ChimeraX commands (.cxc) that place a marker at each C-alpha (Angstrom):
marker #1 position 99.39,74.36,70.97 radius 0.5
marker #1 position 97.28,76.77,74.09 radius 0.5
marker #1 position 94.01,76.59,75.06 radius 0.5
marker #1 position 93.11,79.44,77.03 radius 0.5
marker #1 position 90.35,78.98,80.43 radius 0.5
marker #1 position 89.67,82.69,80.65 radius 0.5
marker #1 position 86.68,85.36,81.07 radius 0.5
marker #1 position 86.77,87.55,78.50 radius 0.5
marker #1 position 87.44,90.61,80.72 radius 0.5
marker #1 position 89.99,88.60,82.30 radius 0.5
marker #1 position 91.54,87.83,78.59 radius 0.5
marker #1 position 91.19,91.74,77.76 radius 0.5
marker #1 position 92.76,92.59,81.17 radius 0.5
marker #1 position 95.93,90.48,81.07 radius 0.5
marker #1 position 96.49,89.89,77.66 radius 0.5
marker #1 position 95.38,92.98,75.27 radius 0.5
marker #1 position 97.96,93.04,71.72 radius 0.5
marker #1 position 100.90,93.15,71.69 radius 0.5
marker #1 position 100.30,90.38,74.40 radius 0.5
marker #1 position 97.85,88.81,72.90 radius 0.5
marker #1 position 99.74,88.13,69.58 radius 0.5
marker #1 position 103.15,87.33,71.43 radius 0.5
marker #1 position 101.10,84.55,72.55 radius 0.5
marker #1 position 99.42,83.57,69.20 radius 0.5
marker #1 position 102.38,82.93,68.04 radius 0.5
marker #1 position 103.79,80.51,70.56 radius 0.5
marker #1 position 101.21,78.38,69.25 radius 0.5
marker #1 position 97.79,78.08,67.63 radius 0.5
marker #1 position 94.96,78.57,70.00 radius 0.5
marker #1 position 92.83,75.11,70.40 radius 0.5
marker #1 position 90.57,73.87,72.82 radius 0.5
marker #1 position 91.82,72.13,76.24 radius 0.5
marker #1 position 91.30,68.17,74.43 radius 0.5
marker #1 position 94.36,69.42,72.09 radius 0.5
marker #1 position 96.34,71.79,74.20 radius 0.5
marker #1 position 99.57,71.07,75.71 radius 0.5
marker #1 position 99.69,74.03,77.33 radius 0.5
marker #1 position 96.35,75.93,79.15 radius 0.5
marker #1 position 96.56,79.51,80.39 radius 0.5
marker #1 position 94.27,79.36,83.52 radius 0.5
marker #1 position 92.87,82.35,85.63 radius 0.5
marker #1 position 90.65,83.40,89.11 radius 0.5
marker #1 position 87.71,81.53,87.60 radius 0.5
marker #1 position 88.89,78.57,86.45 radius 0.5
marker #1 position 87.64,75.12,87.74 radius 0.5
marker #1 position 89.94,73.15,89.44 radius 0.5
marker #1 position 92.23,70.67,87.63 radius 0.5
marker #1 position 91.47,67.32,89.44 radius 0.5
marker #1 position 91.52,64.15,87.74 radius 0.5
marker #1 position 88.37,64.44,85.74 radius 0.5
marker #1 position 89.33,67.64,84.41 radius 0.5
marker #1 position 92.96,66.44,83.19 radius 0.5
marker #1 position 90.70,63.34,81.69 radius 0.5
marker #1 position 90.35,65.66,78.86 radius 0.5
marker #1 position 93.09,67.24,78.51 radius 0.5
marker #1 position 95.62,64.42,77.99 radius 0.5
marker #1 position 98.55,66.18,76.32 radius 0.5
marker #1 position 98.12,68.83,79.07 radius 0.5
marker #1 position 102.30,69.60,79.68 radius 0.5
marker #1 position 102.10,72.93,81.22 radius 0.5
marker #1 position 99.48,75.19,83.33 radius 0.5
marker #1 position 100.40,78.94,82.97 radius 0.5
marker #1 position 98.30,81.16,85.93 radius 0.5
marker #1 position 98.31,84.38,85.50 radius 0.5
marker #1 position 97.56,85.41,88.78 radius 0.5
marker #1 position 99.38,84.45,91.85 radius 0.5
marker #1 position 97.46,81.37,94.29 radius 0.5
marker #1 position 97.00,78.48,92.86 radius 0.5
marker #1 position 96.32,76.15,95.62 radius 0.5
marker #1 position 92.92,76.33,94.14 radius 0.5
marker #1 position 93.37,75.31,91.06 radius 0.5
marker #1 position 96.16,72.81,91.32 radius 0.5
marker #1 position 95.12,68.78,92.45 radius 0.5
marker #1 position 97.23,65.71,93.13 radius 0.5
marker #1 position 96.16,64.37,89.65 radius 0.5
marker #1 position 97.84,67.59,88.26 radius 0.5
marker #1 position 101.39,66.49,90.16 radius 0.5
marker #1 position 101.09,62.93,89.23 radius 0.5
marker #1 position 100.69,63.55,85.70 radius 0.5
marker #1 position 104.28,65.46,85.68 radius 0.5
marker #1 position 102.28,69.36,84.19 radius 0.5
marker #1 position 104.30,71.52,85.92 radius 0.5
marker #1 position 102.52,74.83,87.03 radius 0.5
marker #1 position 103.55,78.53,86.70 radius 0.5
marker #1 position 102.43,81.83,87.97 radius 0.5
marker #1 position 102.64,85.81,88.22 radius 0.5
marker #1 position 102.92,86.27,91.82 radius 0.5
marker #1 position 106.54,88.55,91.30 radius 0.5
marker #1 position 104.37,90.27,88.77 radius 0.5
marker #1 position 102.25,91.41,91.25 radius 0.5
marker #1 position 103.94,92.14,93.78 radius 0.5
marker #1 position 105.46,95.48,93.23 radius 0.5
marker #1 position 101.97,97.04,93.36 radius 0.5
marker #1 position 100.69,95.40,96.42 radius 0.5
marker #1 position 103.72,96.63,98.03 radius 0.5
marker #1 position 103.24,99.57,96.96 radius 0.5
marker #1 position 99.51,99.91,98.02 radius 0.5
marker #1 position 101.03,98.27,101.44 radius 0.5
marker #1 position 102.98,101.19,102.14 radius 0.5
marker #1 position 100.13,103.46,101.04 radius 0.5
marker #1 position 97.79,101.96,103.74 radius 0.5
marker #1 position 101.69,102.05,105.88 radius 0.5
marker #1 position 101.89,106.13,105.23 radius 0.5
marker #1 position 98.09,106.94,106.04 radius 0.5
marker #1 position 96.96,104.83,108.99 radius 0.5
marker #1 position 100.62,106.78,110.65 radius 0.5
marker #1 position 99.25,110.02,109.92 radius 0.5
marker #1 position 95.59,109.50,110.42 radius 0.5
marker #1 position 94.31,110.08,106.85 radius 0.5
marker #1 position 91.29,107.45,107.56 radius 0.5
marker #1 position 90.13,109.35,110.39 radius 0.5
marker #1 position 90.28,112.54,109.52 radius 0.5
marker #1 position 88.97,111.31,105.62 radius 0.5
marker #1 position 86.14,109.99,108.42 radius 0.5
marker #1 position 85.41,112.15,110.95 radius 0.5
marker #1 position 85.32,115.10,107.51 radius 0.5
marker #1 position 82.80,113.37,105.91 radius 0.5
marker #1 position 80.59,111.94,108.84 radius 0.5
marker #1 position 80.01,115.98,109.29 radius 0.5
marker #1 position 82.54,116.44,111.85 radius 0.5
marker #1 position 83.66,120.24,112.48 radius 0.5
marker #1 position 87.34,120.91,111.43 radius 0.5
marker #1 position 88.25,120.93,115.26 radius 0.5
marker #1 position 86.42,117.39,116.02 radius 0.5
marker #1 position 88.00,116.09,112.98 radius 0.5
marker #1 position 91.28,117.09,114.16 radius 0.5
marker #1 position 90.06,115.37,118.25 radius 0.5
marker #1 position 88.50,112.24,116.66 radius 0.5
marker #1 position 92.50,111.33,115.50 radius 0.5
marker #1 position 95.50,109.41,117.23 radius 0.5
marker #1 position 99.01,112.24,117.52 radius 0.5
marker #1 position 100.19,111.18,113.41 radius 0.5
marker #1 position 103.49,109.63,113.15 radius 0.5
marker #1 position 106.01,110.13,110.42 radius 0.5
marker #1 position 107.39,106.59,109.11 radius 0.5
marker #1 position 110.97,107.27,109.74 radius 0.5
marker #1 position 112.04,106.14,113.09 radius 0.5
marker #1 position 108.98,104.04,113.62 radius 0.5
marker #1 position 108.62,100.26,113.84 radius 0.5
marker #1 position 107.32,98.26,111.04 radius 0.5
marker #1 position 106.90,94.76,111.30 radius 0.5
marker #1 position 106.30,92.76,107.91 radius 0.5
marker #1 position 105.03,88.52,108.45 radius 0.5
marker #1 position 106.29,87.17,105.51 radius 0.5
marker #1 position 109.24,87.80,103.28 radius 0.5
marker #1 position 107.16,86.71,100.41 radius 0.5
marker #1 position 107.59,88.18,96.69 radius 0.5
marker #1 position 105.16,91.42,97.75 radius 0.5
marker #1 position 106.83,91.13,101.59 radius 0.5
marker #1 position 110.80,91.46,99.91 radius 0.5
marker #1 position 108.84,94.37,97.77 radius 0.5
marker #1 position 107.43,96.60,100.42 radius 0.5
marker #1 position 110.56,96.32,102.68 radius 0.5
marker #1 position 112.24,97.59,99.54 radius 0.5
marker #1 position 109.89,100.46,99.38 radius 0.5
marker #1 position 109.83,101.53,103.08 radius 0.5
marker #1 position 113.65,100.85,103.95 radius 0.5
marker #1 position 115.11,103.90,101.88 radius 0.5
marker #1 position 112.43,106.01,104.20 radius 0.5
marker #1 position 113.34,105.21,107.65 radius 0.5
marker #1 position 111.87,102.88,109.33 radius 0.5
marker #1 position 113.25,100.60,112.14 radius 0.5
marker #1 position 112.75,96.76,110.36 radius 0.5
marker #1 position 111.33,93.77,111.71 radius 0.5
marker #1 position 110.92,90.56,110.24 radius 0.5
marker #1 position 109.07,86.90,111.31 radius 0.5
marker #1 position 109.75,83.88,108.83 radius 0.5
marker #1 position 110.36,80.73,109.73 radius 0.5
marker #1 position 112.13,80.58,106.80 radius 0.5
marker #1 position 114.64,82.88,106.90 radius 0.5
marker #1 position 117.65,82.83,108.64 radius 0.5
marker #1 position 119.31,86.75,110.59 radius 0.5
marker #1 position 121.51,86.82,107.66 radius 0.5
marker #1 position 119.07,86.83,105.17 radius 0.5
marker #1 position 117.03,88.79,107.34 radius 0.5
marker #1 position 119.70,91.63,108.09 radius 0.5
marker #1 position 120.26,91.35,103.85 radius 0.5
marker #1 position 116.91,92.80,103.36 radius 0.5
marker #1 position 117.37,95.47,106.23 radius 0.5
marker #1 position 115.24,94.25,108.69 radius 0.5
marker #1 position 115.92,92.05,112.88 radius 0.5
marker #1 position 114.81,88.88,112.57 radius 0.5
marker #1 position 112.37,88.56,115.75 radius 0.5
marker #1 position 109.57,85.70,116.79 radius 0.5
marker #1 position 106.11,87.07,115.65 radius 0.5
marker #1 position 105.07,87.81,119.54 radius 0.5
marker #1 position 108.04,90.47,119.97 radius 0.5
marker #1 position 107.54,91.66,116.13 radius 0.5
marker #1 position 103.88,92.38,117.38 radius 0.5
marker #1 position 104.57,93.72,120.96 radius 0.5
marker #1 position 107.19,96.09,119.82 radius 0.5
marker #1 position 105.97,97.57,116.38 radius 0.5
marker #1 position 103.96,100.82,115.35 radius 0.5
marker #1 position 102.85,99.19,112.68 radius 0.5
marker #1 position 102.72,95.39,110.96 radius 0.5
marker #1 position 102.42,94.62,107.72 radius 0.5
marker #1 position 101.10,91.08,106.72 radius 0.5
marker #1 position 102.37,89.36,104.01 radius 0.5
marker #1 position 101.98,85.82,104.55 radius 0.5
marker #1 position 100.79,83.23,102.49 radius 0.5
marker #1 position 97.59,81.52,102.82 radius 0.5
marker #1 position 98.16,77.76,103.88 radius 0.5
marker #1 position 97.42,75.90,106.76 radius 0.5
marker #1 position 100.25,76.65,108.72 radius 0.5
marker #1 position 99.05,80.02,108.67 radius 0.5
marker #1 position 95.56,80.00,109.43 radius 0.5
marker #1 position 94.85,82.57,111.91 radius 0.5
marker #1 position 98.35,83.46,112.52 radius 0.5
marker #1 position 96.84,86.16,114.25 radius 0.5
marker #1 position 94.21,84.72,116.70 radius 0.5
marker #1 position 93.16,86.96,120.11 radius 0.5
marker #1 position 96.38,86.08,122.02 radius 0.5
marker #1 position 98.55,87.96,118.77 radius 0.5
marker #1 position 96.44,90.50,118.48 radius 0.5
marker #1 position 96.49,91.01,121.83 radius 0.5
marker #1 position 100.38,91.16,121.65 radius 0.5
marker #1 position 99.70,94.53,119.33 radius 0.5
marker #1 position 100.16,97.90,121.56 radius 0.5
marker #1 position 97.70,100.38,122.36 radius 0.5
marker #1 position 97.88,102.53,118.98 radius 0.5
marker #1 position 99.43,100.26,116.90 radius 0.5
marker #1 position 98.37,99.26,113.13 radius 0.5
marker #1 position 98.00,96.25,111.10 radius 0.5
marker #1 position 97.90,96.63,107.28 radius 0.5
marker #1 position 96.81,93.10,105.43 radius 0.5
marker #1 position 96.85,93.34,102.05 radius 0.5
marker #1 position 97.73,89.19,101.82 radius 0.5
marker #1 position 94.75,87.26,102.68 radius 0.5
marker #1 position 91.67,87.50,105.62 radius 0.5
marker #1 position 93.18,83.53,106.53 radius 0.5
marker #1 position 96.03,85.09,108.13 radius 0.5
marker #1 position 93.67,87.02,111.02 radius 0.5
marker #1 position 91.09,85.97,113.19 radius 0.5
marker #1 position 88.20,88.18,111.73 radius 0.5
marker #1 position 85.71,88.08,115.26 radius 0.5
marker #1 position 89.15,88.84,117.07 radius 0.5
marker #1 position 90.16,91.79,114.94 radius 0.5
marker #1 position 86.59,93.76,114.49 radius 0.5
marker #1 position 86.72,93.31,118.48 radius 0.5
marker #1 position 90.21,95.43,118.84 radius 0.5
marker #1 position 88.65,97.84,116.27 radius 0.5
marker #1 position 85.16,98.07,117.70 radius 0.5
marker #1 position 87.47,98.95,121.11 radius 0.5
marker #1 position 89.59,101.48,118.70 radius 0.5
marker #1 position 92.28,100.21,121.03 radius 0.5
marker #1 position 94.48,99.53,116.97 radius 0.5
marker #1 position 94.06,100.68,113.19 radius 0.5
marker #1 position 94.09,98.49,110.75 radius 0.5
marker #1 position 93.73,99.00,106.88 radius 0.5
marker #1 position 92.12,96.17,104.75 radius 0.5
marker #1 position 92.23,95.01,101.53 radius 0.5
marker #1 position 91.14,91.34,101.65 radius 0.5
marker #1 position 88.15,90.07,104.00 radius 0.5
marker #1 position 86.55,86.73,104.90 radius 0.5
marker #1 position 83.44,87.59,102.76 radius 0.5
marker #1 position 83.35,89.09,99.36 radius 0.5
marker #1 position 82.34,91.14,98.85 radius 0.5
marker #1 position 82.18,92.98,102.05 radius 0.5
marker #1 position 78.48,92.90,103.01 radius 0.5
marker #1 position 76.75,96.18,102.93 radius 0.5
marker #1 position 76.37,96.34,106.56 radius 0.5
marker #1 position 79.38,94.94,107.25 radius 0.5
marker #1 position 80.45,96.81,110.71 radius 0.5
marker #1 position 84.04,97.08,109.57 radius 0.5
marker #1 position 81.86,99.74,106.84 radius 0.5
marker #1 position 81.44,102.21,109.59 radius 0.5
marker #1 position 84.52,102.39,111.83 radius 0.5
marker #1 position 86.53,105.56,112.02 radius 0.5
marker #1 position 89.71,103.54,111.88 radius 0.5
marker #1 position 89.77,101.09,109.55 radius 0.5
marker #1 position 90.53,101.50,106.21 radius 0.5
marker #1 position 89.25,99.93,103.51 radius 0.5
marker #1 position 89.17,98.83,99.56 radius 0.5
marker #1 position 88.14,96.54,97.70 radius 0.5
marker #1 position 90.59,93.69,97.30 radius 0.5
marker #1 position 92.69,95.89,94.59 radius 0.5
marker #1 position 95.81,96.16,95.68 radius 0.5
marker #1 position 97.37,94.25,92.68 radius 0.5
marker #1 position 94.78,95.98,90.22 radius 0.5
marker #1 position 96.78,98.59,88.11 radius 0.5
marker #1 position 97.40,98.87,84.75 radius 0.5
marker #1 position 100.82,97.96,85.18 radius 0.5
marker #1 position 100.40,94.99,87.24 radius 0.5
marker #1 position 97.97,93.47,84.86 radius 0.5
marker #1 position 100.59,94.42,81.84 radius 0.5
marker #1 position 103.40,92.56,83.76 radius 0.5
marker #1 position 101.13,89.46,84.70 radius 0.5
marker #1 position 100.53,89.05,81.47 radius 0.5
marker #1 position 103.87,89.24,80.13 radius 0.5
marker #1 position 105.03,87.03,82.55 radius 0.5
marker #1 position 102.04,84.32,81.34 radius 0.5
marker #1 position 103.38,84.68,78.14 radius 0.5
marker #1 position 106.97,84.57,78.59 radius 0.5
marker #1 position 107.44,81.51,80.45 radius 0.5
marker #1 position 105.26,79.92,77.73 radius 0.5
marker #1 position 107.88,81.19,75.85 radius 0.5
marker #1 position 110.65,79.20,77.98 radius 0.5
marker #1 position 108.90,76.11,78.46 radius 0.5
marker #1 position 108.37,75.79,74.61 radius 0.5
marker #1 position 112.12,76.46,73.65 radius 0.5
marker #1 position 112.81,73.94,76.56 radius 0.5
marker #1 position 114.22,77.08,78.90 radius 0.5
marker #1 position 113.89,76.46,82.23 radius 0.5
marker #1 position 111.01,78.53,83.49 radius 0.5
marker #1 position 111.61,81.62,86.15 radius 0.5
marker #1 position 108.48,81.38,88.37 radius 0.5
marker #1 position 107.73,77.13,89.00 radius 0.5
marker #1 position 105.31,76.03,91.27 radius 0.5
marker #1 position 106.22,72.29,92.57 radius 0.5
marker #1 position 104.18,70.46,94.96 radius 0.5
marker #1 position 107.04,70.96,97.51 radius 0.5
marker #1 position 106.93,74.21,97.39 radius 0.5
marker #1 position 102.99,74.71,97.65 radius 0.5
marker #1 position 103.97,73.40,101.26 radius 0.5
marker #1 position 104.97,76.70,101.85 radius 0.5
marker #1 position 103.06,79.35,99.27 radius 0.5
marker #1 position 99.60,79.69,98.43 radius 0.5
marker link #1:1,2 radius 0.2
marker link #1:2,3 radius 0.2
marker link #1:3,4 radius 0.2
marker link #1:4,5 radius 0.2
marker link #1:5,6 radius 0.2
marker link #1:6,7 radius 0.2
marker link #1:7,8 radius 0.2
marker link #1:8,9 radius 0.2
marker link #1:9,10 radius 0.2
marker link #1:10,11 radius 0.2
marker link #1:11,12 radius 0.2
marker link #1:12,13 radius 0.2
marker link #1:13,14 radius 0.2
marker link #1:14,15 radius 0.2
marker link #1:15,16 radius 0.2
marker link #1:16,17 radius 0.2
marker link #1:17,18 radius 0.2
marker link #1:18,19 radius 0.2
marker link #1:19,20 radius 0.2
marker link #1:20,21 radius 0.2
marker link #1:21,22 radius 0.2
marker link #1:22,23 radius 0.2
marker link #1:23,24 radius 0.2
marker link #1:24,25 radius 0.2
marker link #1:25,26 radius 0.2
marker link #1:26,27 radius 0.2
marker link #1:27,28 radius 0.2
marker link #1:28,29 radius 0.2
marker link #1:29,30 radius 0.2
marker link #1:30,31 radius 0.2
marker link #1:31,32 radius 0.2
marker link #1:32,33 radius 0.2
marker link #1:33,34 radius 0.2
marker link #1:34,35 radius 0.2
marker link #1:35,36 radius 0.2
marker link #1:36,37 radius 0.2
marker link #1:37,38 radius 0.2
marker link #1:38,39 radius 0.2
marker link #1:39,40 radius 0.2
marker link #1:40,41 radius 0.2
marker link #1:41,42 radius 0.2
marker link #1:42,43 radius 0.2
marker link #1:43,44 radius 0.2
marker link #1:44,45 radius 0.2
marker link #1:45,46 radius 0.2
marker link #1:46,47 radius 0.2
marker link #1:47,48 radius 0.2
marker link #1:48,49 radius 0.2
marker link #1:49,50 radius 0.2
marker link #1:50,51 radius 0.2
marker link #1:51,52 radius 0.2
marker link #1:52,53 radius 0.2
marker link #1:53,54 radius 0.2
marker link #1:54,55 radius 0.2
marker link #1:55,56 radius 0.2
marker link #1:56,57 radius 0.2
marker link #1:57,58 radius 0.2
marker link #1:58,59 radius 0.2
marker link #1:59,60 radius 0.2
marker link #1:60,61 radius 0.2
marker link #1:61,62 radius 0.2
marker link #1:62,63 radius 0.2
marker link #1:63,64 radius 0.2
marker link #1:64,65 radius 0.2
marker link #1:65,66 radius 0.2
marker link #1:66,67 radius 0.2
marker link #1:67,68 radius 0.2
marker link #1:68,69 radius 0.2
marker link #1:69,70 radius 0.2
marker link #1:70,71 radius 0.2
marker link #1:71,72 radius 0.2
marker link #1:72,73 radius 0.2
marker link #1:73,74 radius 0.2
marker link #1:74,75 radius 0.2
marker link #1:75,76 radius 0.2
marker link #1:76,77 radius 0.2
marker link #1:77,78 radius 0.2
marker link #1:78,79 radius 0.2
marker link #1:79,80 radius 0.2
marker link #1:80,81 radius 0.2
marker link #1:81,82 radius 0.2
marker link #1:82,83 radius 0.2
marker link #1:83,84 radius 0.2
marker link #1:84,85 radius 0.2
marker link #1:85,86 radius 0.2
marker link #1:86,87 radius 0.2
marker link #1:87,88 radius 0.2
marker link #1:88,89 radius 0.2
marker link #1:89,90 radius 0.2
marker link #1:90,91 radius 0.2
marker link #1:91,92 radius 0.2
marker link #1:92,93 radius 0.2
marker link #1:93,94 radius 0.2
marker link #1:94,95 radius 0.2
marker link #1:95,96 radius 0.2
marker link #1:96,97 radius 0.2
marker link #1:97,98 radius 0.2
marker link #1:98,99 radius 0.2
marker link #1:99,100 radius 0.2
marker link #1:100,101 radius 0.2
marker link #1:101,102 radius 0.2
marker link #1:102,103 radius 0.2
marker link #1:103,104 radius 0.2
marker link #1:104,105 radius 0.2
marker link #1:105,106 radius 0.2
marker link #1:106,107 radius 0.2
marker link #1:107,108 radius 0.2
marker link #1:108,109 radius 0.2
marker link #1:109,110 radius 0.2
marker link #1:110,111 radius 0.2
marker link #1:111,112 radius 0.2
marker link #1:112,113 radius 0.2
marker link #1:113,114 radius 0.2
marker link #1:114,115 radius 0.2
marker link #1:115,116 radius 0.2
marker link #1:116,117 radius 0.2
marker link #1:117,118 radius 0.2
marker link #1:118,119 radius 0.2
marker link #1:119,120 radius 0.2
marker link #1:120,121 radius 0.2
marker link #1:121,122 radius 0.2
marker link #1:122,123 radius 0.2
marker link #1:123,124 radius 0.2
marker link #1:124,125 radius 0.2
marker link #1:125,126 radius 0.2
marker link #1:126,127 radius 0.2
marker link #1:127,128 radius 0.2
marker link #1:128,129 radius 0.2
marker link #1:129,130 radius 0.2
marker link #1:130,131 radius 0.2
marker link #1:131,132 radius 0.2
marker link #1:132,133 radius 0.2
marker link #1:133,134 radius 0.2
marker link #1:134,135 radius 0.2
marker link #1:135,136 radius 0.2
marker link #1:136,137 radius 0.2
marker link #1:137,138 radius 0.2
marker link #1:138,139 radius 0.2
marker link #1:139,140 radius 0.2
marker link #1:140,141 radius 0.2
marker link #1:141,142 radius 0.2
marker link #1:142,143 radius 0.2
marker link #1:143,144 radius 0.2
marker link #1:144,145 radius 0.2
marker link #1:145,146 radius 0.2
marker link #1:146,147 radius 0.2
marker link #1:147,148 radius 0.2
marker link #1:148,149 radius 0.2
marker link #1:149,150 radius 0.2
marker link #1:150,151 radius 0.2
marker link #1:151,152 radius 0.2
marker link #1:152,153 radius 0.2
marker link #1:153,154 radius 0.2
marker link #1:154,155 radius 0.2
marker link #1:155,156 radius 0.2
marker link #1:156,157 radius 0.2
marker link #1:157,158 radius 0.2
marker link #1:158,159 radius 0.2
marker link #1:159,160 radius 0.2
marker link #1:160,161 radius 0.2
marker link #1:161,162 radius 0.2
marker link #1:162,163 radius 0.2
marker link #1:163,164 radius 0.2
marker link #1:164,165 radius 0.2
marker link #1:165,166 radius 0.2
marker link #1:166,167 radius 0.2
marker link #1:167,168 radius 0.2
marker link #1:168,169 radius 0.2
marker link #1:169,170 radius 0.2
marker link #1:170,171 radius 0.2
marker link #1:171,172 radius 0.2
marker link #1:172,173 radius 0.2
marker link #1:173,174 radius 0.2
marker link #1:174,175 radius 0.2
marker link #1:175,176 radius 0.2
marker link #1:176,177 radius 0.2
marker link #1:177,178 radius 0.2
marker link #1:178,179 radius 0.2
marker link #1:179,180 radius 0.2
marker link #1:180,181 radius 0.2
marker link #1:181,182 radius 0.2
marker link #1:182,183 radius 0.2
marker link #1:183,184 radius 0.2
marker link #1:184,185 radius 0.2
marker link #1:185,186 radius 0.2
marker link #1:186,187 radius 0.2
marker link #1:187,188 radius 0.2
marker link #1:188,189 radius 0.2
marker link #1:189,190 radius 0.2
marker link #1:190,191 radius 0.2
marker link #1:191,192 radius 0.2
marker link #1:192,193 radius 0.2
marker link #1:193,194 radius 0.2
marker link #1:194,195 radius 0.2
marker link #1:195,196 radius 0.2
marker link #1:196,197 radius 0.2
marker link #1:197,198 radius 0.2
marker link #1:198,199 radius 0.2
marker link #1:199,200 radius 0.2
marker link #1:200,201 radius 0.2
marker link #1:201,202 radius 0.2
marker link #1:202,203 radius 0.2
marker link #1:203,204 radius 0.2
marker link #1:204,205 radius 0.2
marker link #1:205,206 radius 0.2
marker link #1:206,207 radius 0.2
marker link #1:207,208 radius 0.2
marker link #1:208,209 radius 0.2
marker link #1:209,210 radius 0.2
marker link #1:210,211 radius 0.2
marker link #1:211,212 radius 0.2
marker link #1:212,213 radius 0.2
marker link #1:213,214 radius 0.2
marker link #1:214,215 radius 0.2
marker link #1:215,216 radius 0.2
marker link #1:216,217 radius 0.2
marker link #1:217,218 radius 0.2
marker link #1:218,219 radius 0.2
marker link #1:219,220 radius 0.2
marker link #1:220,221 radius 0.2
marker link #1:221,222 radius 0.2
marker link #1:222,223 radius 0.2
marker link #1:223,224 radius 0.2
marker link #1:224,225 radius 0.2
marker link #1:225,226 radius 0.2
marker link #1:226,227 radius 0.2
marker link #1:227,228 radius 0.2
marker link #1:228,229 radius 0.2
marker link #1:229,230 radius 0.2
marker link #1:230,231 radius 0.2
marker link #1:231,232 radius 0.2
marker link #1:232,233 radius 0.2
marker link #1:233,234 radius 0.2
marker link #1:234,235 radius 0.2
marker link #1:235,236 radius 0.2
marker link #1:236,237 radius 0.2
marker link #1:237,238 radius 0.2
marker link #1:238,239 radius 0.2
marker link #1:239,240 radius 0.2
marker link #1:240,241 radius 0.2
marker link #1:241,242 radius 0.2
marker link #1:242,243 radius 0.2
marker link #1:243,244 radius 0.2
marker link #1:244,245 radius 0.2
marker link #1:245,246 radius 0.2
marker link #1:246,247 radius 0.2
marker link #1:247,248 radius 0.2
marker link #1:248,249 radius 0.2
marker link #1:249,250 radius 0.2
marker link #1:250,251 radius 0.2
marker link #1:251,252 radius 0.2
marker link #1:252,253 radius 0.2
marker link #1:253,254 radius 0.2
marker link #1:254,255 radius 0.2
marker link #1:255,256 radius 0.2
marker link #1:256,257 radius 0.2
marker link #1:257,258 radius 0.2
marker link #1:258,259 radius 0.2
marker link #1:259,260 radius 0.2
marker link #1:260,261 radius 0.2
marker link #1:261,262 radius 0.2
marker link #1:262,263 radius 0.2
marker link #1:263,264 radius 0.2
marker link #1:264,265 radius 0.2
marker link #1:265,266 radius 0.2
marker link #1:266,267 radius 0.2
marker link #1:267,268 radius 0.2
marker link #1:268,269 radius 0.2
marker link #1:269,270 radius 0.2
marker link #1:270,271 radius 0.2
marker link #1:271,272 radius 0.2
marker link #1:272,273 radius 0.2
marker link #1:273,274 radius 0.2
marker link #1:274,275 radius 0.2
marker link #1:275,276 radius 0.2
marker link #1:276,277 radius 0.2
marker link #1:277,278 radius 0.2
marker link #1:278,279 radius 0.2
marker link #1:279,280 radius 0.2
marker link #1:280,281 radius 0.2
marker link #1:281,282 radius 0.2
marker link #1:282,283 radius 0.2
marker link #1:283,284 radius 0.2
marker link #1:284,285 radius 0.2
marker link #1:285,286 radius 0.2
marker link #1:286,287 radius 0.2
marker link #1:287,288 radius 0.2
marker link #1:288,289 radius 0.2
marker link #1:289,290 radius 0.2
marker link #1:290,291 radius 0.2
marker link #1:291,292 radius 0.2
marker link #1:292,293 radius 0.2
marker link #1:293,294 radius 0.2
marker link #1:294,295 radius 0.2
marker link #1:295,296 radius 0.2
marker link #1:296,297 radius 0.2
marker link #1:297,298 radius 0.2
marker link #1:298,299 radius 0.2
marker link #1:299,300 radius 0.2
marker link #1:300,301 radius 0.2
marker link #1:301,302 radius 0.2
marker link #1:302,303 radius 0.2
marker link #1:303,304 radius 0.2
marker link #1:304,305 radius 0.2
marker link #1:305,306 radius 0.2
marker link #1:306,307 radius 0.2
marker link #1:307,308 radius 0.2
marker link #1:308,309 radius 0.2
marker link #1:309,310 radius 0.2
marker link #1:310,311 radius 0.2
marker link #1:311,312 radius 0.2
marker link #1:312,313 radius 0.2
marker link #1:313,314 radius 0.2
marker link #1:314,315 radius 0.2
marker link #1:315,316 radius 0.2
marker link #1:316,317 radius 0.2
view
């Protein structure tokens, strides 16, 4: 028996027919009090002891998103309730946006667009940009061999970039298998033409790029963040961007929606999108299908493919 904790918008997004039809074949939709499986979304309240007291039969939480840190609690783990999520389904779309950002920054698309939309002349628009660079031969540093980090590496590698990787959970052989050289974070920052962030938002990664780390970026370097603003000291990043020393493409922000008066909106060296990197039609379908497939595996006693455990949560959001 399955309960839903999804807004109507999220239900339509992730569980359209025939995915919905497949879900209801797995079990009737019931109130939380009767459910063995709970399908959750971004607006689901935290499943703490008080919430779980209303769900005495609950055995599986199937989250339609990737990050579950906001959702789970010790009370949930202590009851032996299992948790699954759809991060793998979201990775291809996020990786494509990160590649789009990378190419746009290297080819100065953001600066050209800003100049022309601001009324600059043809020649002034050209002069407003740095010399354009090709991805082939550029040094691209990837921070985090997460699902999205690996998907991004798979896209960038065939295009001829020289790849560096920083991740404390990966060894040199594993990095080489991904086509990258494993290096310390400081070395990656100082050597890269483009730095792409794909690390999880966990306590250990809070402001992973602070003022000192951002200062290591070479003049003219580019920063891509489709992960979480948690990873970067936003005040220090704003100072670097205002100085014009580096460029950035950002899909994530400390305050969302991004305020209308955010200084980021006016900077010519910044490309902005409204936290939509994963929001493709195909990605939403994969998320819904992944959720239903995991529920089917659970109900039939098969191993889950996308389970998050209490231990694993230390290294993933």
